C-alpha positions in Angstrom: -74.0 2.8 -80.8 -76.5 4.1 -78.3 -77.3 7.7 -77.9 -76.6 8.4 -74.8 -73.2 7.0 -74.6 -72.2 9.0 -77.4 -73.4 12.3 -75.8 -71.7 11.1 -72.5 -68.4 11.2 -74.4 -69.2 14.5 -76.5 -69.0 15.7 -72.9 -65.9 14.3 -71.5 -64.1 15.6 -74.3 -65.4 19.0 -74.6 -64.4 19.0 -70.4 -61.4 18.2 -71.4 -61.2 20.7 -74.3 -61.6 23.7 -71.4 -59.5 22.1 -69.5 -56.8 21.9 -72.0 -57.6 25.6 -72.1 -57.8 27.3 -68.9 -54.0 25.2 -68.1 -53.1 27.1 -71.1 -54.3 30.3 -70.2 -52.7 29.9 -66.8 -48.9 29.3 -68.3 -48.6 32.3 -71.1 -49.7 35.3 -68.6 -46.9 37.0 -68.0 -45.0 37.2 -64.7 -46.6 41.4 -63.6 -49.2 39.4 -62.2 -46.5 38.4 -59.6 -46.8 42.1 -58.5 -49.0 44.2 -56.4 -49.9 47.4 -56.1 -49.2 49.2 -53.5 -46.1 47.0 -52.9 -43.1 48.3 -53.7 -43.2 49.3 -57.1 -46.9 48.4 -58.0 -46.7 46.3 -61.1 -44.0 47.6 -62.7 -41.0 45.4 -62.1 -38.1 47.2 -59.8 -35.4 45.7 -62.2 -37.3 47.3 -64.8 -37.6 50.5 -63.6 -33.7 51.0 -63.3 -32.7 49.0 -66.9 -31.0 46.5 -64.4 -30.8 42.3 -64.3 -32.2 40.5 -60.7 -28.0 39.5 -60.6 -27.1 42.7 -60.4 -24.7 44.1 -58.3 -25.5 46.8 -55.6 -22.7 48.9 -57.9 -24.3 48.3 -60.4 -28.4 49.7 -59.3 -26.8 53.0 -57.7 -25.4 54.0 -60.7 -28.3 53.2 -63.0 -30.5 55.1 -60.5 -27.5 58.1 -61.1 -27.6 58.7 -64.3 -31.9 58.1 -64.0 -32.4 60.5 -61.0 -30.0 62.6 -63.4 -32.7 62.3 -66.4 -35.6 62.5 -64.4 -35.0 64.9 -61.6 -37.1 67.5 -61.1 -34.5 70.0 -60.3 -33.3 69.3 -64.0 -35.9 67.8 -66.4 -37.3 70.4 -68.9 -41.0 69.5 -70.2 -41.2 69.6 -74.5 -45.2 69.1 -73.5 -47.6 70.7 -71.2 -48.3 67.9 -68.4 -44.4 66.5 -69.1 -43.5 67.6 -65.4 -46.3 65.8 -63.8 -45.5 62.6 -65.9 -41.4 63.0 -64.9 -42.1 63.0 -61.0 -44.3 60.6 -60.7 -41.1 58.9 -62.6 -38.7 59.9 -60.6 -40.9 59.3 -57.9 -40.6 55.5 -59.2 -37.4 55.7 -59.5 -36.0 56.3 -56.0 -38.8 53.9 -54.5 -37.4 51.2 -57.0 -33.4 52.0 -55.6 -35.1 52.3 -52.1 -36.3 48.4 -52.6 -33.4 47.3 -53.7 -30.3 48.8 -52.5 -31.3 47.5 -49.1 -30.2 43.1 -49.2 -33.6 42.0 -47.4 -35.6 44.2 -48.6 -34.3 43.1 -52.0 -34.3 39.4 -50.9 -38.1 39.9 -49.8 -39.0 41.5 -53.1 -36.9 39.0 -55.1 -39.0 36.1 -52.7 -42.2 37.4 -53.8 -41.2 37.0 -57.8 -41.1 33.7 -57.3 -44.0 33.0 -55.4 -46.4 34.9 -56.2 -49.2 33.2 -54.6 -48.2 33.7 -51.6 -49.8 37.3 -51.1 -50.3 37.6 -47.5 -46.8 36.8 -46.9 -45.5 39.4 -49.2 -48.1 42.0 -47.9 -47.1 41.4 -44.1 -42.6 41.7 -45.0 -43.5 44.9 -46.8 -45.6 46.4 -43.9 -43.8 45.0 -41.1 -40.1 47.1 -42.9 -41.7 49.6 -43.4 -43.8 50.8 -40.1 -40.4 49.4 -37.7 -39.0 51.4 -36.6 -35.7 53.6 -37.6 -34.1 53.8 -34.0 -33.1 50.8 -32.0 -35.5 49.9 -29.9 -33.3 49.3 -26.9 -31.2 52.6 -27.6 -35.1 53.9 -26.8 -36.1 52.3 -24.5 -32.3 53.4 -22.2 -32.6 56.9 -22.9 -36.1 56.2 -21.5 -34.5 55.1 -18.3 -32.2 57.5 -17.9 -34.3 60.5 -18.5 -37.1 58.8 -15.6 -34.4 58.7 -13.8 -32.8 62.1 -14.2 -36.8 63.5 -13.8 -36.6 60.8 -10.3 -33.4 61.9 -8.9 -34.7 65.7 -9.5 -37.9 65.5 -7.9 -35.8 63.8 -4.9 -33.3 66.0 -3.8 -36.7 69.0 -4.8 -38.4 67.0 -1.8 -35.4 66.5 0.0 -34.6 70.4 0.4 -38.2 71.3 1.3 -38.6 68.6 4.0 -34.9 69.6 5.6 -36.8 73.8 5.6 -39.6 72.1 7.8 -37.4 70.5 9.7 -35.7 73.2 10.5 -39.0 73.8 12.4 -39.4 71.1 14.0 -37.9 71.4 17.9 -36.6 67.9 18.1 -34.2 68.6 15.3 -33.9 72.6 16.0 -32.6 71.7 18.9 -30.5 69.0 17.8 -28.6 71.4 15.3 -28.5 74.6 17.9 -26.5 72.2 20.4 -23.9 70.8 17.7 -23.5 74.3 16.4 -22.5 75.7 19.9 -20.6 73.0 20.8 -18.5 73.6 17.7 -18.2 77.0 18.4 -20.4 77.9 14.9 -23.2 80.0 17.3 -20.5 82.5 19.0 -21.3 85.8 18.3 -18.7 88.3 19.2 -18.6 91.7 19.3 -18.4 93.4 15.6 -17.2 97.2 15.0 -17.3 99.5 12.3 -18.3 98.2 9.0 -18.4 94.7 9.5 -21.0 94.9 11.9 -23.7 93.4 10.8 -27.5 94.1 11.2 -29.2 91.9 13.6 -31.3 90.3 10.3 -28.2 88.9 8.7 -27.0 87.2 11.7 -30.4 86.0 12.2 -30.3 84.5 8.4 -26.6 83.4 8.9 -27.6 81.2 11.8 -31.1 79.4 10.6 -27.9 78.3 7.0 -25.3 77.1 10.0 -28.7 75.3 11.6 -30.4 74.3 8.6 -26.6 72.7 7.4 -25.9 71.0 10.4 -29.6 69.1 10.0 -29.1 68.5 6.8 -25.1 66.9 7.2 -24.7 66.2 10.4 -28.1 64.8 12.3 -29.0 61.2 11.0 -32.6 61.5 9.4 -34.4 58.5 8.5 -37.9 58.0 6.8 -38.8 59.8 4.0 -36.9 62.7 4.9 -33.6 60.9 3.8 -31.3 62.3 1.8 -31.6 61.0 -2.5 -28.8 58.5 -3.0 -27.8 58.1 -6.7 -28.5 54.1 -6.4 -31.9 54.4 -5.9 -32.6 55.7 -9.1 -34.2 53.9 -11.5 -30.8 53.4 -13.7 -29.5 52.1 -11.0 -32.1 49.6 -9.5 -32.0 48.0 -12.7 -28.1 47.8 -13.1 -27.8 46.2 -9.4 -31.4 43.7 -9.6 -29.2 40.5 -10.0 -27.0 41.8 -7.5 -30.1 42.6 -5.0 -31.6 39.5 -6.5 -28.7 37.8 -5.7 -28.5 39.4 -2.1 -32.1 37.7 -1.9 -32.0 34.6 -2.5 -28.8 34.2 -0.3 -30.9 35.4 3.2 -34.0 34.0 2.0 -32.3 30.5 1.9 -30.3 31.4 4.9 -33.0 32.5 7.1 -35.3 28.6 6.4 -32.0 27.4 7.4 -31.2 29.2 11.2 -35.5 29.8 11.7 -37.2 26.7 10.6 -34.5 23.8 10.3 -32.7 24.5 13.3 -35.0 26.2 14.6 -32.8 29.1 16.4 -34.4 31.8 18.3 -34.7 34.9 16.6 -32.6 37.7 17.2 -33.8 41.7 17.3 -33.1 42.4 13.5 -35.0 39.1 13.1 -37.8 40.6 15.4 -37.7 44.0 14.2 -38.0 42.6 10.5 -41.1 40.3 11.5 -42.6 42.7 12.6 -42.4 45.6 9.9 -43.5 42.4 7.5 -46.5 42.8 10.0 -47.6 46.0 9.9 -46.8 45.8 6.3 -44.4 49.0 6.5 -41.8 50.4 4.3 -38.6 50.4 5.5 -38.1 53.9 4.9 -42.1 54.0 6.8 -39.9 52.3 9.9 -37.6 54.0 10.6 -39.0 56.9 10.7 -40.8 55.7 13.9 -39.4 56.6 17.6 -37.5 54.4 19.0 -39.0 54.5 22.6 -42.5 52.8 19.8 -39.8 50.0 18.0 -39.3 48.8 21.8 -42.9 48.8 22.6 -43.1 46.2 19.6 -40.5 44.1 21.1 -41.2 44.3 24.9 -45.7 43.4 23.5 -43.8 40.4 21.5 -45.6 42.0 18.3 -43.3 39.6 15.7 -45.8 36.5 16.5 -48.2 36.9 14.4 -51.2 36.0 17.3 -49.6 38.6 19.2 -49.8 41.1 16.6 -53.5 40.5 15.1 -54.5 41.1 19.4 -52.8 43.8 19.0 -54.0 45.1 15.6 -58.2 44.7 17.0 -56.7 47.2 20.6 -55.0 49.3 18.1 -58.8 49.6 16.3 -60.9 49.3 19.1 -58.7 52.7 20.9 -59.4 54.4 17.4 -63.4 53.6 17.4 -63.3 54.6 20.6 -61.2 58.3 19.9 -63.6 58.9 17.2 -66.5 58.1 18.8 -65.7 61.6 21.5 -64.3 63.3 19.1 -66.5 66.9 19.2 -65.6 67.1 15.2 -67.1 63.4 14.1 -70.1 64.1 16.7 -70.7 67.1 14.7 -70.3 65.8 11.4 
């Protein structure tokens, strides 16, 4: 036989022999190779730690845990040698970890899957830390509590700003005169002569009159714009609850608008004209409501709902503003 052929056959036999030894070695590895350090019970099998089988029920697992916990609990364990207490403490932590892993159905399912599929390292790490880092409280409850807190702060802040606005409006002649007239008509400011002990000082009478005027401005005068009284349905929580209603109303309004003024070519009414003017000016409803009625009437007379006429009006206003700034002494000094 050719020596080269003999050497090649020997090499093949050697490779087959090494492959056979490798396969036998892999098949003889214990199940502990499926365990990963840092996950669950580490290199220990949680079932073995508690001394139960994989088919054990939750009651059996709980019974085994209680027995081992009584034995290794730091308050009950009596060390025979120095250093045993630390070992018992570590044993107790391992027992507690094993019980926490196996008492929960989802955690136990993930752990059994890891034992059955040891090759899926990344999947095991992901499942373990996803469960550990998951919030303990329902996220929906957290969101609801956050929205309620924001709404409460929002309403309190609005009430505070509203009270400050009322204090300011009391000093505005327009609202003060109007409130004084209403108070006189209702007989709230009619001074009667007081005698004896019931007689009040001028300061007390003035404070009462101020309180009456303030109350009338607050409750009986129609205040629009940024001074409106806070309403509960304007807070975030109510807005979110009512959002489907507002959305359906907007869709219905938009469809009606398109049908009336785009398809049927109807002429705009005063309400629609004011809406278009507000849209052109890019003002909120509250800002537009705070304008004087005479200003709104001027907008209507200038037909500012028409885009081209609004652009002309806008340029005129800009030119007026530039001219005013040019003649302002303060601007000249700067």
